[in-house]
C-alpha positions in Angstrom: -1.8 75.6 -4.6 1.1 73.2 -5.3 0.9 69.4 -5.0 4.6 69.5 -3.9 3.5 70.9 -0.6 4.4 67.9 1.6 5.6 66.6 4.9 8.6 68.0 6.7 7.3 68.1 10.2 9.6 70.2 12.3 10.7 73.7 11.3 14.1 73.1 12.8 15.0 69.6 11.5 16.2 70.5 8.0 20.0 70.7 8.0 21.9 73.1 5.9 23.5 71.3 2.9 26.7 73.1 3.8 26.9 70.9 6.9 26.4 67.8 4.7 29.5 68.5 2.6 31.9 70.8 4.4 34.6 70.2 1.9 32.8 71.4 -1.2 33.4 74.8 -2.6 30.5 77.2 -3.1 29.5 77.5 -6.8 27.6 80.3 -8.4 24.1 79.5 -9.7 23.9 78.5 -13.3 21.3 76.9 -15.6 21.5 73.2 -15.0 22.0 70.6 -17.8 19.0 68.7 -18.9 19.0 65.2 -20.4 16.8 62.9 -22.5 15.2 59.7 -21.4 17.7 56.9 -20.9 17.4 53.1 -20.5 17.5 51.5 -17.1 21.2 51.2 -16.0 22.3 47.7 -14.9 25.1 47.5 -12.4 27.2 45.1 -14.4 27.3 47.2 -17.5 29.8 49.9 -18.0 29.0 53.1 -19.9 30.9 54.0 -23.0 33.2 57.0 -23.2 31.0 58.9 -25.5 27.9 58.8 -23.2 28.3 62.4 -22.1 28.4 63.6 -25.7 25.3 61.7 -26.5 23.2 63.3 -23.8 20.5 65.6 -25.2 18.6 68.5 -23.7 15.0 67.9 -22.5 12.6 69.7 -20.3 12.1 67.2 -17.4 13.4 63.9 -15.9 12.1 60.8 -17.7 10.1 59.4 -14.8 7.2 60.5 -12.6 4.0 62.1 -13.8 2.3 65.5 -14.2 1.8 67.3 -10.9 -2.0 66.9 -11.0 -2.1 63.4 -12.6 -4.1 60.5 -11.2 -2.8 58.3 -14.0 -0.6 56.2 -11.6 -2.6 56.6 -8.4 -4.6 53.4 -8.9 -1.4 51.4 -9.6 0.2 52.9 -6.5 -2.7 52.1 -4.2 -2.8 48.5 -5.5 1.0 48.0 -5.1 0.8 49.4 -1.6 -2.0 47.1 -0.7 -0.3 44.1 -2.2 2.9 45.1 -0.3 1.3 45.2 3.2 -0.6 48.5 3.5 -3.8 47.7 5.4 -7.2 48.9 4.1 -7.5 52.7 4.2 -10.3 55.1 4.9 -8.8 57.5 2.4 -8.0 57.5 -1.4 -5.9 59.7 -3.7 -8.1 62.1 -5.6 -7.9 65.5 -7.3 -8.6 68.2 -4.8 -8.9 72.0 -4.7 -6.1 72.4 -2.2 -3.0 70.7 -3.4 -4.1 69.3 -6.8 -3.8 65.7 -5.5 -4.6 64.7 -1.9 -6.0 62.0 0.4 -9.8 62.2 0.6 -12.0 60.5 3.2 -14.0 57.5 1.9 -15.8 56.9 5.2 -16.6 58.9 8.3 -13.4 59.6 10.3 -13.7 60.5 13.9 -11.6 63.1 15.8 -8.8 61.2 17.6 -8.8 58.4 15.1 -5.4 56.8 14.1 -4.9 56.6 10.3 -2.4 55.3 7.7 -0.4 52.4 9.4 2.3 52.4 6.7 4.7 49.6 7.7 8.5 50.2 7.8 8.9 47.9 4.8 7.2 50.5 2.7 9.3 53.4 4.0 12.3 54.6 2.1 15.2 55.4 4.5 19.0 55.4 4.4 19.2 51.7 5.1 16.8 50.7 2.3 17.9 48.0 -0.1 19.3 49.2 -3.4 18.4 47.6 -6.8 22.1 48.2 -7.5 23.8 47.0 -4.2 27.3 48.0 -5.5 26.3 51.7 -5.7 24.9 51.6 -2.2 28.1 50.1 -0.9 30.2 52.8 -2.5 28.2 55.6 -0.9 28.5 53.8 2.4 32.3 53.6 2.1 32.4 57.3 1.6 30.1 57.9 4.6 27.6 60.0 2.5 25.1 61.7 4.8 21.4 60.8 4.7 20.1 63.6 2.5 22.5 63.3 -0.5 22.4 59.5 0.0 18.6 59.4 -0.3 18.8 61.8 -3.3 21.2 59.5 -5.1 19.1 56.4 -4.1 15.9 57.9 -5.5 17.6 58.6 -8.9 19.2 55.1 -8.9 15.8 53.4 -8.3 14.1 55.6 -10.8 16.6 54.7 -13.5 15.7 51.0 -13.0 12.1 51.7 -13.9 10.0 48.6 -13.6 12.9 46.6 -12.2 12.8 48.6 -9.0 10.4 47.7 -6.2 9.6 51.4 -5.9 8.6 51.9 -9.5 4.9 52.4 -8.8 5.8 55.0 -6.1 8.3 56.8 -8.3 5.8 56.8 -11.2 3.3 58.6 -9.0 5.8 61.3 -8.0 5.7 64.7 -9.8 7.9 64.9 -12.8 8.7 68.4 -11.9 8.0 69.3 -8.2 6.8 72.8 -7.4 10.0 74.0 -5.9 12.1 77.1 -5.9 14.9 74.9 -7.1 13.3 75.2 -10.5 13.2 79.0 -10.5 15.9 80.6 -12.6 18.1 83.4 -11.1 16.3 85.9 -13.2 12.9 84.8 -11.9 14.1 84.9 -8.3 15.5 88.4 -8.9 12.3 89.6 -10.6 9.6 88.1 -8.4 11.2 87.8 -4.9 13.3 91.0 -4.9 11.5 92.4 -1.9 11.6 89.2 0.3 14.4 87.7 2.3 13.2 84.3 0.9 15.1 85.2 -2.3 18.4 85.0 -0.5 17.5 81.7 1.1 16.4 80.3 -2.2 19.6 81.3 -3.9 21.6 79.7 -1.0 19.5 76.5 -1.3 20.1 76.2 -5.0 23.8 76.9 -4.5 24.0 74.2 -1.8 22.2 71.6 -3.9 24.5 72.4 -6.8 27.5 72.2 -4.5 26.4 68.9 -3.1 26.0 67.4 -6.5 29.4 68.7 -7.7 31.0 67.3 -4.6 29.5 63.8 -5.2 30.4 64.0 -8.8 34.1 64.9 -8.2 34.6 62.6 -5.2 32.5 59.5 -6.1 30.6 59.5 -9.4 33.7 60.3 -11.6 35.6 57.4 -10.0 32.7 54.9 -10.6 31.2 55.9 -13.9 29.9 52.4 -14.5 27.7 52.8 -11.3 26.9 56.5 -11.6 26.8 57.4 -15.4 26.4 61.1 -16.0 23.4 60.7 -18.3 21.6 59.4 -15.2 23.3 61.2 -12.2 23.4 64.8 -13.3 22.4 68.2 -12.1 18.9 68.0 -13.5 18.1 64.6 -11.9 19.6 65.9 -8.6 17.4 69.0 -8.8 14.4 66.7 -9.1 15.5 64.3 -6.3 16.2 67.2 -3.9 12.9 68.8 -4.9 11.2 65.6 -3.9 13.1 65.4 -0.6 12.5 69.0 0.4 8.8 68.6 -0.2 8.2 65.0 1.1 10.9 63.9 3.5 9.7 63.5 7.1 11.6 63.0 10.4 10.0 60.3 12.6 10.7 61.1 16.3 9.8 57.7 17.5 12.2 56.0 15.1 15.2 57.8 16.6 14.6 60.8 14.4 15.1 58.8 11.2 14.4 60.8 8.0 12.4 58.9 5.4 10.0 59.0 2.5 6.7 57.5 3.4 4.7 56.5 0.3 0.9 57.2 0.6 1.4 59.4 3.6 3.2 62.0 1.5 0.0 62.5 -0.5 -1.4 64.4 2.5 -1.6 68.2 2.0 -1.0 70.9 4.6 -3.5 73.0 6.5 -2.5 75.9 8.8 -5.5 74.9 10.9 -4.3 71.4 11.6 -1.7 70.4 14.2 -1.5 66.6 13.8 1.7 65.2 12.4 3.3 61.9 11.3 5.2 59.5 13.6 6.0 55.9 14.0 3.6 54.0 16.4 5.4 51.1 18.1 2.2 49.4 19.1 0.8 49.1 15.6 4.2 49.1 14.0 3.4 51.6 11.4 3.7 55.3 10.4 0.5 56.9 11.6 -1.2 60.2 12.5 -4.0 61.0 14.8 -6.8 63.3 13.5 -7.5 66.4 15.5 -10.9 66.8 13.8 -13.6 64.7 12.2 -14.0 64.3 8.4 -17.0 63.4 6.3 -16.8 61.2 3.2 -15.5 63.3 0.3 -13.6 65.7 2.5 -9.9 66.2 2.1 -7.8 65.0 5.1 -5.0 67.4 6.1 -1.8 67.3 8.1 0.6 69.9 9.4 4.0 70.3 7.9 5.1 72.3 11.0 4.8 75.9 12.2 6.3 77.6 9.1 6.0 81.0 7.6 4.5 81.5 4.2 8.0 82.1 2.9 9.3 78.8 4.3 6.3 77.0 2.8 7.1 78.5 -0.6 10.7 77.6 -0.2 10.2 73.9 0.4 6.7 73.1 -0.8 6.1 75.6 -3.6 2.8 77.2 -2.3 1.7 80.2 -0.3 -1.4 80.0 2.0 -4.1 82.5 1.6 -3.2 85.8 3.3 -4.2 86.0 7.0 -4.8 82.2 7.3 -1.3 81.2 8.7 -0.9 82.0 12.4 2.8 81.0 12.1 3.5 83.5 9.3 6.4 85.8 9.8 8.7 88.0 7.7 12.5 88.0 8.0 14.0 91.5 8.3 17.7 92.3 7.9 19.3 94.7 10.4 22.8 96.1 10.3 25.1 98.1 12.5 26.0 101.5 11.0 29.7 101.7 10.0 29.6 105.4 11.0 28.9 104.3 14.6 31.8 105.5 16.8 31.7 102.1 18.6 31.3 100.0 15.5 34.4 97.9 16.1 33.6 97.3 19.7 30.0 96.3 18.9 31.1 94.1 16.1 33.6 92.3 18.3 30.9 91.7 20.9 28.6 90.2 18.3 31.3 88.0 16.8 32.1 86.6 20.2 28.5 85.2 20.3 28.4 84.0 16.7 26.8 87.0 15.2 27.8 89.5 12.5 27.2 93.2 11.8 24.2 92.2 9.7 21.5 89.9 11.1 18.1 88.6 10.1 15.3 88.3 12.6 11.7 87.1 12.2 8.8 89.5 12.8 5.2 88.2 13.4 1.9 90.1 13.6 2.1 89.5 17.4 5.6 90.8 17.8 9.2 89.9 17.4 11.8 87.8 19.2 13.6 89.2 22.3 16.9 88.7 20.4 15.9 91.4 17.9 15.2 93.9 20.7 18.6 93.1 22.2 20.3 93.7 18.9 18.4 97.0 18.5 19.6 98.1 21.9 23.2 97.3 20.9 22.8 99.1 17.5 21.6 102.4 19.1 23.6 102.4 22.3 25.9 105.3 22.9 29.6 105.0 23.9 28.7 105.6 27.5 27.1 102.2 27.5 30.1 100.3 26.3 30.1 98.1 29.4 26.7 96.7 28.4 27.8 95.8 24.8 28.7 92.3 25.9 25.3 91.7 27.6 23.4 93.0 24.6 25.3 90.9 22.1 24.8 87.8 24.3 21.1 88.4 24.5 20.9 88.9 20.7 22.2 85.5 20.1 19.9 82.5 20.0 22.8 80.2 20.7 23.1 81.4 24.3 20.9 80.7 27.3 21.6 84.1 28.9 18.8 86.3 30.0 17.3 87.8 26.9 14.6 90.0 28.5 16.9 92.9 29.0 15.6 96.5 29.1 17.3 99.9 28.8 14.6 102.5 29.4 16.9 105.4 28.3 17.3 104.1 24.8 14.2 102.0 24.4 12.4 104.5 22.1 15.5 104.7 19.9 15.7 100.9 19.7 12.0 100.7 18.7 12.5 103.4 16.1 15.6 101.5 14.8 13.3 98.5 14.2 10.5 100.5 12.7 12.9 102.2 10.3 13.8 98.8 8.9 10.1 97.9 8.7 9.4 101.1 6.7 12.3 100.5 4.4 11.1 96.9 3.6 7.5 98.1 3.2 8.6 100.5 0.5 10.3 97.5 -1.4 7.2 95.4 -1.1 4.9 98.2 -2.2 7.1 99.0 -5.2 7.0 95.3 -6.3 3.2 95.0 -5.8 2.5 98.2 -7.7 4.8 97.1 -10.6 3.3 93.6 -10.7 0.2 94.9 -12.3 2.1 96.0 -15.4 4.8 93.3 -15.3 5.9 92.2 -18.8 4.9 88.6 -19.3 5.2 88.6 -23.1 6.4 85.2 -24.1 5.9 83.1 -27.2 5.0 79.8 -25.5 1.6 79.5 -23.8 3.1 77.0 -21.4 5.8 79.4 -20.5 3.2 82.2 -20.1 1.2 80.1 -17.7 4.4 79.4 -15.7 5.2 83.1 -15.4 1.7 83.9 -14.3 1.9 81.2 -11.7 5.2 82.4 -10.3 4.0 86.0 -10.3 0.9 85.1 -8.4 3.0 83.2 -5.8 5.2 86.2 -5.4 2.3 88.6 -5.1 0.7 86.4 -2.4 3.9 86.1 -0.5 4.8 89.8 -0.7 1.2 90.8 0.3 1.3 88.6 3.4 4.8 89.7 4.5 3.9 93.4 3.9 0.8 92.9 6.0 2.9 91.9 9.0 5.1 94.9 8.6 2.1 97.3 8.4 0.6 95.7 11.5 3.8 96.3 13.4 3.8 100.0 12.5 0.1 100.3 13.2 0.3 98.9 16.7 3.3 101.1 17.5 1.7 104.3 16.3 -1.6 103.5 18.0 -0.4 102.5 21.4 3.4 102.5 22.1 2.9 100.9 25.5 0.8 98.0 24.1 3.3 97.6 21.3 6.2 97.1 23.7 4.2 94.6 25.7 3.7 92.5 22.6 7.4 91.8 22.1 7.7 88.0 22.7 10.0 85.1 22.1 9.1 83.5 18.8 
């Protein structure tokens, strides 16, 4: 289980990085550059022209600690206490679930409010920069919160002990468990059967595009503030890995996104529903326990109702199979180009923001009504052309139209259309899982071998859980068609 599994509370809050930088061009995935340790950068000092040539390749960023290290935990706790964090009933310890986590020091009651992290210890878009000039430049360019915070984190890290956040940054993982660190070959090898592979590639592409946009529009114009040996693809991969796994949206602070030191040491449990928010009465970031804890027990929080694939995508871990009630698998469905009404159906879909190929989530308990509407459209004959518009509207999650449409004459065909896609995906998962037993992991470095084994196990766990959902869907249909139809619900 990865320590990078952290606190993004709502499944819907994370914006696409495409929306952050609409002007940047998509770039294909490539192996990022890596750089050696550098001295802290002072705002008043310009970098020389040969800085780029002097950059060396290294394995990780020069700050942070090992993913399971407690080396800096004591210093972090002392700094937080000295900076205004009230006495806590929890402490950072090594744990079985998450490698590092917050463990109860005393009895904690159900319904008890914990943490009380003051706003002064929260990193947000308006936080003070150690290099004020850099912050002013980003403000002039109206850089959105996500890339601004990514840049801020790198800037503060580069100041090392001179930054007020040095104890926090020292306790962050040097290399987060994130799909951002998977190579394209690893994604193709281990996630070939899952739709999460496409989303991972898109996320890597977006992070790369965001960095390139900042580099071209801002960093290259202010090299004395944003030297490339500090602000490069490798450090942005690290900072975005931290943000994806730790950034939280606080509803009671007008939806502000922030990093909350101490609170981001809480690990996720699928059985827990409590989440972080700002409490106006106590003036701190808190959460209310939904169960009691005994001394020595790890205290958990919910990162939101996310599928196993989404948890792997952002946090780098996969829950044990069958333990995540929010688990789902995304399936891709497409209109057949041989369909006599292909053009008419495609036009109806485009009118409602859809395309010929769409992905829909499938859960053990059913699938969204939008998928059934899409299936109706895909199998409908020319004689139903007048209903194409209604079906396409119901298939879109952007409309509020009635989605619970039924067409008894083609219902069996629509169900079979869905099950055919399930069967096709099952065969891909089965092929991967069968091949995983004999997968070639022959590498010369023991460290690299351990990494490959770890990635392979994550992929096996994900594919097993997603295939289980598909098998369940087929089983219910074959056992009792009427019951199967009644299980279709809006996810």
